[in-house]
C-alpha positions as CSV (number, residue, x, y, z in Angstrom):
1,X,39.8,-40.4,0.6
2,X,36.5,-38.7,-1.1
3,X,36.3,-34.9,-1.7
4,X,32.6,-33.3,-1.8
5,X,32.2,-29.7,-3.5
6,X,29.8,-27.4,-1.8
7,X,27.4,-26.5,-4.6
8,X,27.0,-22.7,-3.4
9,X,31.2,-22.2,-3.5
10,X,32.1,-19.3,-5.1
11,X,30.7,-15.7,-6.6
12,X,27.1,-14.6,-5.5
13,X,24.8,-12.9,-7.3
14,X,25.9,-9.4,-6.6
15,X,29.7,-10.3,-6.9
16,X,29.4,-11.6,-10.2
17,X,27.2,-8.9,-11.4
18,X,29.9,-6.2,-9.8
19,X,32.6,-8.6,-11.6
20,X,31.2,-8.3,-14.7
21,X,30.1,-4.5,-15.2
22,X,34.0,-4.2,-14.1
23,X,35.2,-6.3,-16.6
24,X,33.2,-4.6,-19.5
25,X,34.5,-1.2,-18.2
26,X,37.9,-2.1,-18.6
27,X,37.5,-4.0,-22.0
28,X,35.8,-0.7,-23.6
29,X,39.2,1.4,-23.5
30,X,37.7,4.3,-21.9
31,X,39.0,5.8,-18.7
32,X,37.7,3.9,-16.0
33,X,38.3,3.9,-12.1
34,X,37.3,1.7,-9.3
35,X,36.4,3.7,-5.7
36,X,37.9,1.0,-3.4
37,X,38.3,-2.6,-4.2
38,X,35.0,-3.9,-6.7
39,X,35.2,-7.4,-4.4
40,X,37.5,-8.2,-1.8
41,X,39.9,-10.4,-3.7
42,X,43.2,-9.6,-5.0
43,X,43.5,-11.6,-7.9
44,X,40.5,-10.4,-9.4
45,X,41.4,-6.5,-8.7
46,X,45.0,-7.4,-10.4
47,X,42.9,-8.7,-13.4
48,X,41.2,-5.4,-13.9
49,X,44.0,-3.0,-13.0
50,X,45.7,-5.1,-16.1
51,X,43.1,-4.4,-18.2
52,X,43.3,-0.9,-17.6
53,X,41.2,0.0,-14.9
54,X,42.5,2.0,-12.0
55,X,42.3,1.5,-8.5
56,X,41.3,4.5,-6.2
57,X,40.7,5.2,-2.8
58,X,39.3,8.1,-2.6
59,X,37.0,10.7,-4.7
60,X,40.4,13.2,-4.6
61,X,42.1,10.5,-6.2
62,X,39.6,10.1,-9.1
63,X,41.3,10.9,-12.6
64,X,38.7,13.5,-14.1
65,X,36.4,12.6,-16.8
66,X,36.8,8.7,-15.8
67,X,33.7,6.7,-15.7
68,X,33.6,5.3,-11.9
69,X,32.7,2.3,-11.1
70,X,31.2,1.6,-7.3
71,X,31.9,-1.6,-5.3
72,X,29.5,-4.0,-4.2
73,X,30.1,-3.4,-0.8
74,X,27.9,0.5,-1.4
75,X,29.2,3.9,-0.6
76,X,27.6,6.1,1.6
77,X,25.2,8.7,0.2
78,X,27.3,11.5,0.9
79,X,30.0,9.8,-2.1
80,X,27.4,9.7,-4.7
81,X,26.8,13.6,-3.8
82,X,30.8,14.5,-4.4
83,X,30.7,12.2,-7.9
84,X,27.5,14.1,-9.1
85,X,29.3,17.6,-8.1
86,X,32.8,16.4,-9.9
87,X,30.8,15.6,-12.9
88,X,31.8,11.6,-12.9
89,X,29.7,9.1,-14.6
90,X,29.1,6.7,-12.3
91,X,29.0,2.6,-12.7
92,X,26.9,1.3,-9.9
93,X,27.9,-2.2,-9.0
94,X,26.6,-2.0,-5.7
95,X,24.9,-5.1,-4.7
96,X,20.8,-4.9,-4.9
97,X,20.4,-6.1,-1.3
98,X,22.8,-3.9,0.2
99,X,20.8,-0.8,-1.9
100,X,17.6,-2.2,-0.1
101,X,19.6,-1.7,3.3
102,X,20.3,1.8,2.2
103,X,16.5,3.0,1.6
104,X,15.8,1.2,4.8
105,X,18.1,3.4,6.9
106,X,17.4,6.3,4.8
107,X,13.7,5.9,5.4
108,X,14.2,5.5,9.0
109,X,16.3,8.7,9.4
110,X,13.9,10.4,7.6
111,X,10.9,9.7,10.0
112,X,13.1,10.4,13.1
113,X,14.3,6.5,13.7
114,X,17.6,5.8,14.8
115,X,19.0,2.8,12.4
116,X,20.5,-0.4,14.6
117,X,23.4,-1.9,12.5
118,X,24.3,-5.4,13.5
119,X,27.6,-6.1,11.8
120,X,31.4,-5.4,11.4
121,X,31.9,-1.6,12.1
122,X,35.2,-1.5,9.9
123,X,33.6,-3.3,7.2
124,X,33.1,-1.2,3.9
125,X,29.5,-2.6,3.5
126,X,28.5,-1.5,7.2
127,X,30.2,2.3,7.2
128,X,28.5,2.7,3.7
129,X,25.1,1.9,5.4
130,X,25.7,4.3,8.2
131,X,26.2,6.8,5.5
132,X,22.7,6.9,4.7
133,X,21.6,8.5,7.7
134,X,22.4,11.4,10.3
135,X,23.5,8.8,13.0
136,X,23.6,5.3,14.2
137,X,24.6,2.9,15.5
138,X,26.4,-0.3,15.1
139,X,27.2,-3.4,17.3
140,X,29.1,-6.1,16.3
141,X,27.3,-8.8,18.5
142,X,25.0,-9.4,21.5
143,X,27.4,-8.2,23.9
144,X,28.3,-5.0,22.3
145,X,24.4,-4.4,21.7
146,X,23.6,-5.4,25.7
147,X,26.3,-2.8,26.2
148,X,25.3,0.1,24.5
149,X,21.6,-0.3,25.6
150,X,22.7,-0.6,29.3
151,X,24.7,2.5,29.6
152,X,21.9,4.5,29.1
153,X,18.5,2.9,29.9
154,X,16.2,5.8,27.6
155,X,18.2,4.1,25.2
156,X,15.6,1.1,25.0
157,X,12.8,3.9,24.4
158,X,14.1,5.2,21.5
159,X,12.4,4.7,18.0
160,X,15.0,2.3,16.5
161,X,15.1,0.5,13.4
162,X,17.4,-2.9,13.5
163,X,19.4,-4.1,10.1
164,X,22.2,-6.5,9.6
165,X,25.1,-6.4,7.4
166,X,24.2,-8.8,4.4
167,X,26.8,-11.5,5.4
168,X,26.4,-11.6,9.3
169,X,26.0,-15.0,10.9
170,X,22.5,-15.9,11.6
171,X,22.9,-17.5,15.0
172,X,24.6,-14.0,15.9
173,X,21.8,-11.4,14.4
174,X,19.2,-14.0,16.1
175,X,20.4,-13.2,19.0
176,X,20.3,-9.6,19.4
177,X,16.9,-9.5,17.7
178,X,15.6,-11.6,20.7
179,X,17.5,-9.7,23.1
180,X,16.2,-6.3,21.8
181,X,12.2,-7.6,21.7
182,X,12.7,-7.7,25.4
183,X,13.9,-4.3,26.4
184,X,13.2,-2.0,23.7
185,X,9.8,-0.5,23.6
186,X,9.8,1.2,19.8
187,X,11.7,-1.4,17.3
188,X,11.0,-2.2,13.9
189,X,13.2,-5.6,12.5
190,X,14.3,-6.0,9.0
191,X,16.3,-9.2,8.3
192,X,18.8,-8.2,6.1
193,X,21.2,-11.1,5.9
194,X,21.5,-12.1,2.3
195,X,19.8,-15.2,1.5
196,X,22.6,-16.7,-0.8
197,X,25.1,-15.8,2.4
198,X,22.8,-17.8,4.9
199,X,22.7,-20.8,2.1
200,X,26.1,-20.8,2.2
201,X,27.0,-20.9,5.7
202,X,24.3,-23.6,6.0
203,X,26.0,-25.6,3.6
204,X,29.4,-25.1,4.9
205,X,28.4,-26.3,8.5
206,X,26.9,-29.2,7.3
207,X,29.7,-30.3,5.2
208,X,31.8,-29.7,8.2
209,X,29.5,-32.0,10.4
210,X,30.1,-34.9,7.7
211,X,34.2,-34.0,6.7
212,X,37.5,-34.8,8.5
213,X,38.7,-31.7,7.4
214,X,37.8,-28.7,5.3
215,X,39.3,-26.0,2.8
216,X,37.7,-22.6,2.8
217,X,38.6,-20.5,-0.4
218,X,38.9,-17.1,-0.2
219,X,40.5,-13.5,0.5
220,X,41.5,-12.9,4.1
221,X,39.9,-9.7,4.0
222,X,36.7,-10.8,2.8
223,X,33.9,-10.9,5.3
224,X,32.3,-13.5,4.0
225,X,35.0,-15.8,4.0
226,X,35.9,-15.1,7.6
227,X,32.5,-16.0,8.5
228,X,32.6,-19.6,6.8
229,X,36.0,-20.2,8.0
230,X,34.5,-19.5,11.5
231,X,31.4,-21.3,11.3
232,X,33.5,-24.6,9.9
233,X,36.1,-24.3,13.0
234,X,32.7,-24.9,15.3
235,X,32.0,-28.3,13.4
236,X,35.2,-29.4,12.3
237,X,38.6,-29.5,13.9
238,X,40.9,-29.5,10.5
239,X,40.4,-26.1,8.7
240,X,42.3,-24.6,6.3
241,X,41.8,-21.3,4.4
242,X,43.9,-20.8,1.2
243,X,43.4,-17.7,-1.2
244,X,44.9,-19.6,-3.9
245,X,45.9,-23.2,-5.2
246,X,49.7,-21.9,-4.5
247,X,48.6,-21.7,-0.7
248,X,47.2,-25.6,-0.5
249,X,49.4,-28.3,0.7
250,X,47.4,-31.3,0.3
251,X,49.9,-33.3,2.8
252,X,47.5,-31.6,5.4
253,X,44.9,-33.9,4.7
254,X,47.0,-37.1,4.5
255,X,44.9,-40.1,6.6
256,X,41.4,-38.4,5.9
257,X,38.4,-39.8,4.7
258,X,36.6,-37.2,3.8
259,X,37.6,-33.6,3.3
260,X,35.0,-30.6,1.9
261,X,35.9,-27.9,-0.3
262,X,34.0,-24.2,0.0
263,X,34.6,-20.9,-1.2
264,X,33.8,-17.2,-0.3
265,X,31.0,-15.1,-2.3
266,X,34.2,-13.1,-3.7
267,X,36.4,-16.2,-5.0
268,X,36.1,-16.7,-8.9
269,X,35.1,-20.0,-10.3
270,X,38.8,-20.6,-11.8
271,X,40.8,-20.3,-8.1
272,X,38.2,-23.2,-7.0
273,X,39.2,-24.9,-10.0
274,X,42.7,-24.6,-9.6
275,X,42.2,-25.8,-6.1
276,X,40.7,-29.0,-7.0
277,X,43.4,-29.8,-9.8
278,X,46.2,-28.9,-7.5
279,X,44.7,-31.8,-5.2
280,X,44.2,-33.9,-7.8
281,X,47.4,-33.7,-9.9
282,X,48.8,-35.0,-6.1
283,X,46.5,-38.0,-6.7
284,X,45.5,-38.0,-2.8
285,X,41.6,-38.7,-3.2
286,X,39.1,-40.4,-5.1
287,X,36.6,-38.0,-6.5
288,X,32.7,-39.4,-5.6
289,X,30.8,-40.4,-8.3
290,X,28.9,-37.2,-8.2
291,X,31.6,-34.7,-8.0
292,X,32.9,-36.7,-10.9
293,X,29.7,-36.3,-12.8
294,X,29.5,-32.7,-12.2
295,X,32.9,-32.0,-13.2
296,X,32.4,-33.9,-16.5
297,X,29.4,-31.5,-17.0
298,X,31.4,-28.5,-16.0
299,X,34.1,-29.5,-19.0
300,X,30.9,-29.2,-21.8
301,X,31.4,-25.9,-23.7
302,X,28.5,-23.3,-24.3
303,X,28.2,-21.1,-27.3
304,X,26.2,-18.1,-27.8
305,X,22.9,-19.2,-29.5
306,X,22.8,-22.4,-27.8
307,X,19.3,-23.3,-26.3
308,X,19.5,-25.0,-23.1
309,X,17.5,-26.1,-20.4
310,X,18.6,-25.3,-16.6
311,X,16.5,-25.0,-13.1
312,X,15.7,-22.0,-11.2
313,X,17.8,-21.7,-7.9
314,X,17.3,-18.0,-6.8
315,X,15.2,-15.4,-7.7
316,X,16.3,-11.7,-7.4
317,X,14.7,-8.6,-7.8
318,X,16.4,-7.9,-11.3
319,X,17.7,-11.6,-12.4
320,X,17.1,-15.4,-11.9
321,X,19.7,-17.4,-11.3
322,X,19.6,-21.1,-13.2
323,X,21.8,-24.1,-12.6
324,X,22.8,-25.5,-16.0
325,X,24.8,-28.4,-14.5
326,X,28.0,-26.9,-15.6
327,X,30.8,-24.7,-14.1
328,X,29.1,-21.9,-15.3
329,X,27.0,-19.5,-13.2
330,X,24.5,-18.5,-15.7
331,X,21.5,-16.1,-14.7
332,X,18.6,-14.4,-16.8
333,X,18.5,-10.3,-16.4
334,X,14.4,-9.3,-15.7
335,X,14.5,-7.2,-19.2
336,X,16.0,-10.9,-20.6
337,X,12.8,-12.7,-18.6
338,X,9.6,-10.5,-19.9
339,X,8.7,-7.6,-22.0
340,X,6.2,-6.4,-19.2
341,X,7.9,-3.8,-17.7
342,X,5.4,-4.2,-14.5
343,X,6.3,-7.8,-14.1
344,X,8.4,-9.3,-11.1
345,X,10.4,-12.3,-11.5
346,X,8.9,-14.5,-8.8
347,X,5.4,-14.1,-10.3
348,X,6.8,-15.4,-13.5
349,X,9.3,-18.2,-12.2
350,X,9.7,-20.2,-8.7
351,X,13.0,-21.7,-7.2
352,X,12.8,-25.5,-8.6
353,X,11.1,-24.8,-12.0
354,X,13.0,-26.0,-14.9
355,X,13.6,-23.4,-17.6
356,X,14.2,-23.5,-21.2
357,X,16.9,-20.5,-22.1
358,X,18.8,-19.1,-25.0
359,X,22.6,-18.5,-24.4
360,X,22.9,-14.7,-25.0
361,X,26.9,-14.4,-23.6
362,X,29.6,-16.6,-22.3
363,X,32.4,-15.8,-20.0
364,X,34.5,-18.9,-19.9
365,X,37.4,-16.7,-17.9
366,X,34.3,-16.0,-15.1
367,X,32.7,-18.8,-15.6
368,X,29.4,-16.7,-15.9
369,X,26.6,-17.1,-18.9
370,X,23.8,-14.8,-19.6
371,X,20.5,-15.9,-20.8
372,X,17.5,-14.9,-22.1
373,X,14.4,-16.4,-22.1
374,X,12.4,-13.7,-24.1
375,X,14.7,-14.4,-27.1
376,X,14.0,-17.5,-27.1
377,X,10.4,-16.9,-26.7
378,X,10.6,-14.8,-29.7
379,X,12.0,-17.7,-31.4
380,X,8.8,-19.7,-31.0
381,X,6.6,-16.7,-31.2
382,X,7.3,-16.2,-35.0
383,X,6.2,-19.6,-35.8
384,X,2.9,-19.0,-33.7
385,X,2.4,-15.6,-35.1
386,X,2.9,-17.4,-38.8
387,X,0.3,-19.6,-38.4
388,X,-2.1,-16.9,-36.6
389,X,-2.5,-15.4,-40.1
390,X,-3.6,-18.5,-41.1
391,X,-5.7,-20.1,-38.9
392,X,-7.1,-16.1,-37.9
393,X,-6.5,-17.2,-34.5
394,X,-6.3,-14.1,-31.6
395,X,-3.4,-13.4,-29.7
396,X,-2.4,-11.2,-26.9
397,X,0.0,-8.5,-26.3
398,X,0.8,-5.5,-24.5
399,X,1.6,-1.8,-26.0
400,X,4.8,-0.6,-25.8
401,X,5.2,2.5,-27.4
402,X,3.8,5.2,-29.3
403,X,4.6,6.2,-32.9
404,X,3.6,8.7,-35.7
405,X,1.5,6.0,-37.4
406,X,-0.2,4.1,-34.6
407,X,1.4,2.1,-31.7
408,X,3.5,-0.9,-31.1
409,X,2.5,-4.1,-29.6
410,X,4.6,-6.7,-27.6
411,X,3.2,-10.4,-28.7
412,X,5.1,-12.8,-27.5
413,X,8.3,-11.3,-27.8
414,X,7.9,-9.7,-31.3
415,X,7.2,-6.4,-32.3
416,X,3.9,-5.8,-33.7
417,X,2.8,-2.7,-35.7
418,X,-0.9,-1.5,-34.9
419,X,-1.9,1.0,-37.3
420,X,-4.0,4.2,-36.0
421,X,-7.1,3.0,-37.9
422,X,-7.3,-0.7,-36.2
423,X,-6.0,0.7,-32.8
424,X,-10.1,0.8,-32.2
425,X,-10.1,3.8,-31.0
426,X,-11.8,7.3,-32.2
427,X,-10.1,9.0,-34.9
428,X,-8.0,11.5,-33.4
429,X,-7.4,9.9,-30.1
430,X,-4.7,10.2,-27.6
431,X,-2.7,6.7,-28.5
432,X,-0.6,7.2,-25.5
433,X,-3.3,6.1,-22.9
434,X,-3.3,2.9,-24.3
435,X,0.7,2.3,-23.1
436,X,1.3,-0.6,-21.1
437,X,-2.3,-2.0,-21.8
438,X,-3.0,-5.5,-22.4
439,X,-4.8,-5.8,-25.8
440,X,-6.3,-8.8,-28.2
441,X,-5.3,-8.6,-31.8
442,X,-5.4,-10.3,-35.1
443,X,-2.3,-10.4,-37.0
444,X,-3.2,-9.5,-40.6
445,X,0.5,-9.2,-42.0
446,X,3.8,-11.1,-41.4
447,X,7.3,-10.6,-43.2
448,X,9.7,-12.5,-41.0
449,X,12.7,-12.1,-43.4
450,X,12.2,-8.2,-42.9
451,X,10.8,-9.2,-39.2
452,X,7.8,-7.1,-39.8
453,X,4.5,-7.8,-38.7
454,X,0.9,-5.9,-38.6
455,X,-1.6,-6.3,-36.5
456,X,-5.3,-4.9,-36.2
457,X,-7.2,-4.7,-32.9
458,X,-10.4,-3.4,-34.4
459,X,-10.9,-6.5,-36.3
460,X,-11.3,-8.4,-32.9
461,X,-13.1,-6.0,-31.3
462,X,-15.5,-6.1,-34.7
463,X,-16.1,-9.5,-34.9
464,X,-16.8,-9.4,-30.9
465,X,-19.5,-7.0,-31.3
466,X,-21.0,-8.8,-34.3
467,X,-21.3,-11.7,-32.0
468,X,-22.8,-10.0,-29.4
469,X,-25.2,-8.2,-32.0
470,X,-26.4,-11.3,-33.3
471,X,-27.3,-12.5,-29.6
472,X,-28.9,-9.3,-29.1
473,X,-31.2,-9.6,-32.0
474,X,-31.9,-13.4,-31.2
475,X,-33.4,-12.5,-27.9
476,X,-34.6,-9.0,-27.9
477,X,-38.1,-8.4,-26.8
478,X,-40.3,-5.5,-25.6
479,X,-39.8,-4.9,-22.3
480,X,-36.7,-6.4,-21.4
481,X,-34.1,-4.8,-19.6
482,X,-30.6,-4.4,-20.6
483,X,-27.1,-2.8,-19.4
484,X,-25.6,-0.4,-21.7
485,X,-23.1,2.1,-22.1
486,X,-24.1,5.8,-23.7
487,X,-22.2,5.7,-26.8
488,X,-23.2,9.5,-28.1
489,X,-25.4,12.3,-27.3
490,X,-27.5,14.3,-30.2
491,X,-30.2,17.0,-29.5
492,X,-33.2,14.2,-29.6
493,X,-31.8,11.8,-27.5
494,X,-29.1,9.5,-26.7
495,X,-27.9,6.3,-28.2
496,X,-26.8,3.5,-26.0
497,X,-25.0,0.3,-26.6
498,X,-26.6,-2.6,-25.0
499,X,-23.9,-5.4,-26.0
500,X,-22.9,-5.2,-29.7
501,X,-26.3,-3.1,-30.8
502,X,-26.9,0.7,-30.3
503,X,-30.5,1.8,-29.1
504,X,-31.8,5.2,-29.0
505,X,-33.4,6.8,-25.9
506,X,-35.7,9.6,-26.9
507,X,-34.8,12.7,-24.8
508,X,-38.6,12.6,-23.5
509,X,-37.7,8.8,-22.0
510,X,-34.8,10.0,-20.4
511,X,-36.3,11.8,-17.2
512,X,-39.9,12.4,-16.2
513,X,-38.7,15.9,-16.1
514,X,-38.7,18.4,-18.9
515,X,-35.1,18.9,-20.2
516,X,-33.2,20.6,-23.1
517,X,-30.5,18.6,-23.7
518,X,-29.8,14.8,-23.1
519,X,-26.4,16.0,-21.1
520,X,-28.9,17.4,-18.3
521,X,-29.4,13.4,-17.5
522,X,-26.4,11.6,-18.9
523,X,-23.1,11.7,-20.4
524,X,-21.0,9.7,-23.1
525,X,-19.4,6.8,-21.5
526,X,-22.1,6.7,-18.0
527,X,-23.3,2.9,-17.5
528,X,-26.9,2.7,-17.8
529,X,-29.8,0.6,-17.0
530,X,-32.4,0.8,-20.2
531,X,-35.5,-1.3,-21.3
532,X,-37.1,-1.9,-24.9
533,X,-39.9,-0.1,-25.9
534,X,-39.9,-1.7,-29.7
535,X,-37.7,-2.3,-32.4
536,X,-37.8,-3.3,-35.8
537,X,-35.4,-6.5,-37.0
538,X,-35.6,-5.5,-40.6
539,X,-34.5,-2.0,-40.3
540,X,-31.9,-2.8,-37.3
541,X,-33.5,-0.3,-35.4
542,X,-34.2,-0.1,-31.5
543,X,-36.1,2.0,-28.9
544,X,-34.9,2.4,-25.3
545,X,-36.6,3.4,-22.3
546,X,-34.4,4.9,-19.6
547,X,-36.9,6.5,-17.1
548,X,-38.4,4.5,-14.1
549,X,-42.3,3.6,-15.0
550,X,-42.9,2.6,-11.7
551,X,-42.6,6.4,-10.5
552,X,-45.4,7.7,-12.9
553,X,-45.7,11.6,-12.2
554,X,-49.3,11.7,-13.3
555,X,-50.2,9.2,-10.9
556,X,-48.7,10.9,-8.1
557,X,-50.0,14.3,-9.2
558,X,-53.5,13.2,-9.1
559,X,-53.2,11.2,-5.5
560,X,-52.1,14.8,-3.9
561,X,-53.6,17.3,-5.9
562,X,-57.1,18.6,-7.0
563,X,-58.8,21.3,-8.6
564,X,-58.7,24.0,-6.4
565,X,-55.4,23.2,-5.1
566,X,-52.7,26.3,-4.5
567,X,-49.3,25.0,-5.9
568,X,-45.9,26.5,-6.3
569,X,-44.9,25.7,-10.1
570,X,-41.8,26.3,-12.6
571,X,-42.4,28.0,-15.8
572,X,-40.7,25.8,-17.9
573,X,-42.1,27.0,-21.3
574,X,-43.4,30.3,-23.0
575,X,-45.9,29.9,-26.0
576,X,-48.0,32.5,-27.6
577,X,-51.0,31.5,-26.2
578,X,-49.3,30.9,-22.6
579,X,-47.1,29.6,-20.2
580,X,-46.2,25.6,-19.3
581,X,-45.3,25.6,-15.6
582,X,-44.1,22.2,-14.0
583,X,-45.7,21.5,-11.0
584,X,-43.8,18.1,-10.1
585,X,-41.3,16.7,-12.2
586,X,-43.4,15.2,-15.1
587,X,-46.4,16.8,-15.0
588,X,-46.8,20.2,-16.6
589,X,-49.9,22.9,-16.5
590,X,-51.2,25.4,-18.9
591,X,-51.6,28.9,-17.7
592,X,-53.5,30.5,-20.7
593,X,-52.6,34.1,-21.4
594,X,-56.1,34.8,-20.3
595,X,-55.5,33.3,-16.7
596,X,-51.5,35.3,-16.2
597,X,-53.3,38.1,-15.1
598,X,-56.2,40.5,-13.8
599,X,-55.8,42.5,-16.9
600,X,-55.3,42.2,-20.6
601,X,-51.4,41.3,-21.7
602,X,-49.9,41.2,-25.2
603,X,-47.9,38.3,-24.7
604,X,-46.7,36.0,-21.9
605,X,-43.3,37.0,-21.4
606,X,-45.0,40.6,-20.2
607,X,-45.6,39.0,-16.8
608,X,-43.7,35.7,-16.6
609,X,-40.1,34.2,-17.7
610,X,-38.8,30.8,-17.8
611,X,-37.2,29.3,-14.8
612,X,-39.6,31.6,-12.5
613,X,-41.8,30.1,-9.4
614,X,-45.2,31.2,-9.7
615,X,-47.9,30.4,-7.2
616,X,-50.9,29.5,-9.1
617,X,-54.6,27.7,-8.8
618,X,-55.5,24.3,-10.2
619,X,-58.5,25.3,-12.2
620,X,-59.1,21.9,-14.5
621,X,-58.0,18.4,-14.4
622,X,-58.3,16.0,-17.3
623,X,-57.8,13.2,-16.2
624,X,-58.4,11.0,-19.8
625,X,-55.8,12.9,-21.4
626,X,-53.8,13.8,-18.8
627,X,-53.6,17.7,-18.8
628,X,-54.0,20.2,-16.2
629,X,-55.0,23.7,-16.5
630,X,-53.7,26.6,-14.1
631,X,-54.3,30.4,-12.7
632,X,-53.0,33.1,-11.7
633,X,-55.3,35.3,-12.5
634,X,-58.0,33.2,-10.1
635,X,-55.5,33.7,-7.1
636,X,-55.3,37.8,-7.7
637,X,-59.4,37.8,-8.5
638,X,-60.0,35.9,-5.0
639,X,-57.6,38.1,-3.1
640,X,-59.0,41.1,-4.3
641,X,-62.4,39.9,-3.2
642,X,-61.0,39.2,0.1
643,X,-59.5,42.4,0.1
644,X,-63.4,44.2,-0.6
645,X,-64.9,41.9,1.9
646,X,-62.6,42.9,4.3
647,X,-63.1,46.7,3.4
648,X,-67.2,46.3,4.0
649,X,-66.6,44.5,7.4
650,X,-64.2,47.3,8.5
651,X,-67.0,50.0,7.1
652,X,-69.9,48.5,9.4
653,X,-67.8,48.3,12.2
654,X,-67.1,52.2,12.3
655,X,-71.0,52.8,11.8
656,X,-71.2,50.8,15.1
657,X,-69.8,53.5,16.9
658,X,-72.3,55.2,19.3
659,X,-72.3,58.2,21.9
660,X,-71.7,57.7,25.2
661,X,-74.2,59.5,28.5
662,X,-71.4,61.9,29.1
663,X,-71.0,63.0,25.3
664,X,-68.0,60.8,25.1
665,X,-68.0,58.7,21.9
666,X,-68.2,55.2,22.8
667,X,-67.7,52.4,20.3
668,X,-70.1,49.3,20.4
669,X,-69.7,45.9,19.2
670,X,-71.9,45.6,16.0
671,X,-73.9,42.7,17.5
672,X,-75.1,44.7,20.8
673,X,-75.6,48.0,19.5
674,X,-79.3,47.9,19.0
675,X,-79.5,46.8,22.8
676,X,-77.8,49.3,24.2
677,X,-80.0,51.7,26.3
678,X,-79.9,55.6,25.1
679,X,-77.9,57.6,27.7
680,X,-80.1,60.3,29.6
681,X,-79.6,63.8,28.6
682,X,-77.4,66.1,30.5
683,X,-78.6,69.3,31.9
684,X,-77.7,72.2,29.3
685,X,-76.8,74.6,32.1
686,X,-74.8,72.1,34.5
687,X,-71.7,72.7,36.6
688,X,-68.8,70.6,34.9
689,X,-66.8,70.8,38.3
690,X,-69.8,70.1,40.7
691,X,-72.2,67.5,41.0
692,X,-76.1,68.3,40.1
693,X,-78.2,68.8,43.3
694,X,-80.9,66.6,43.9
695,X,-84.6,68.2,43.0
696,X,-87.3,68.3,46.2
697,X,-89.9,65.9,45.9
698,X,-92.3,68.4,45.1
699,X,-90.7,70.4,42.5
700,X,-91.5,71.2,39.2
701,X,-90.2,68.8,36.3
702,X,-86.8,70.3,34.7
703,X,-87.2,71.0,31.0
704,X,-84.7,68.6,29.0
705,X,-85.8,68.8,25.3
706,X,-83.1,71.8,24.6
707,X,-80.6,69.5,25.9
708,X,-81.6,66.3,24.1
709,X,-81.5,68.2,21.1
710,X,-78.0,69.4,21.7
711,X,-76.5,65.7,22.3
712,X,-76.0,64.9,19.1
713,X,-73.9,67.9,18.4
714,X,-71.5,66.9,21.3
715,X,-71.5,63.4,19.8
716,X,-70.4,64.5,16.5
717,X,-68.1,67.0,18.3
718,X,-66.5,63.7,20.3
719,X,-66.3,61.6,17.1
720,X,-64.6,64.4,15.4
721,X,-62.2,65.1,18.3
């Protein structure tokens, strides 16, 4: 008869982590208690109690001042709040996979969604999950889910968030998901079955298919063990469940050719070994070669400080599980994998990778080994760092802390001090801004016995800058365009780094407009495009330009304006002899003091001020010297001349007023004044109310001269009125 032992049998990551934490607390000698069994295994609980850890089943039973261990199954949010209110110190051994479900359920509740939990309602893990929201639904299988949804069809329209107990049977979960997808209208699904559980269950099923009998080791209260037993019974007729070797009767397997052994996640390695030893003592089976080799390897003893090589078998958010080929369950905590606080384990290693590590701690009783890749890398790195001093090589590191004298970088796991003067930052700069940044540095001092290493970022930056500067001076030419960065500002311009060399952009070359200070156009740190105006290699000086030469303001001005044009300009500068005004950006004109007003003034400031917009006439353009003369006085005089002309025109219109025939004044248009017929004089004594009678044909002529002489007087009277 041959025996096949499942590779995944025994502690999972979460259980192993919880048991290790419990053992450390028990060994510390300080008052401690576990709130409920840390795992479902009476043997482990009995060991912890023997070491001084109390078992309490409610918060009310906890001893005051004790450190409280929370079990791997998790606790409701209310328990955390009660412990905080009571002042207890909490040692949280909750499985990270379970904590993830707590977070999903809590966020769902905050969003107004209803958590739908697939699992055993009475299981501690499920009860804890439900305790992270105000309302939830628990279904222990497909029939239970159908019943709940069919009782009230309006439930199908509820916003549901679906999660699973970590130890649920995958087939059961998948059937629930498939049905929920068909009938629910607002569903979010999170597959939260633990990968380790899924792998253990698959392996158990495959093993049951191959074997005549199966031994399932685990506590009857363990949901994980119950699932394994149930799955094996579906594939194999002879399945025995035991909690320890004392319950095993090897005669049950008499006559079988192959027997498989698996164990739940809460079963410690020493119980699994006892079961095997018990069956071996009965000489009832021949161990297959592969198992014998595995057992031989398991006898290998590991010691703290050993260098070991293993294969990555599982990656979790906080640690990496490694198969060392021994009986031990080995893992690397994330803080022992890398110094980078932002790194994720899956970005550093992959399942199946071979990895060399350093043994930090060995727990033979529980078969657990803690490894450190960081520490092994540190040992190797000391050799590299010492060699870097001799060959002047450049190393990379991450800034991890700031202190009074400078900053500290982690270089391949080795702590390297960098003085503030060598940080590459200006004097007095806030070095805390460099935390978590990757830097390149050169090692300047190593004292391995004192574990002291000094480095310099500035040295690397200076070398790189010198190399870039040499390249710039090698290829520089007038008119060449560079992308640069503004390094500093002075009153007369800006210094720009064009790649290892600083050039000066004079204030007049920053903009076509007149500016008082470079900060009106650029700031320190700005990325700018510049071109070379001139350079002197011997004096190491470069003159740069920044304003766009294709937009020549003078060409734009001459194309748009001419002598006699009236424009609005802004006064930009006052001088004793006049004022300069900007016509368009880049073109200024001079308003001479004699052209600022139509009367004598003492100084330009008497009539205009800087920043004032004024209307001026262009009186002269010197295209050769690019000078423009402006005048306010010309516009004033032009306006006065126009006003005088209008006044004269008005006077002529008044002179054109003529008398009407009836003595009423009549205004005649000037162009028709000379052609108008003189009105006949009216009779002197003519009645006002009656028309005059017609004279007889032979009547003597009427004297009209006196009336004619009186007409002008009447006309004057009319005008006066």
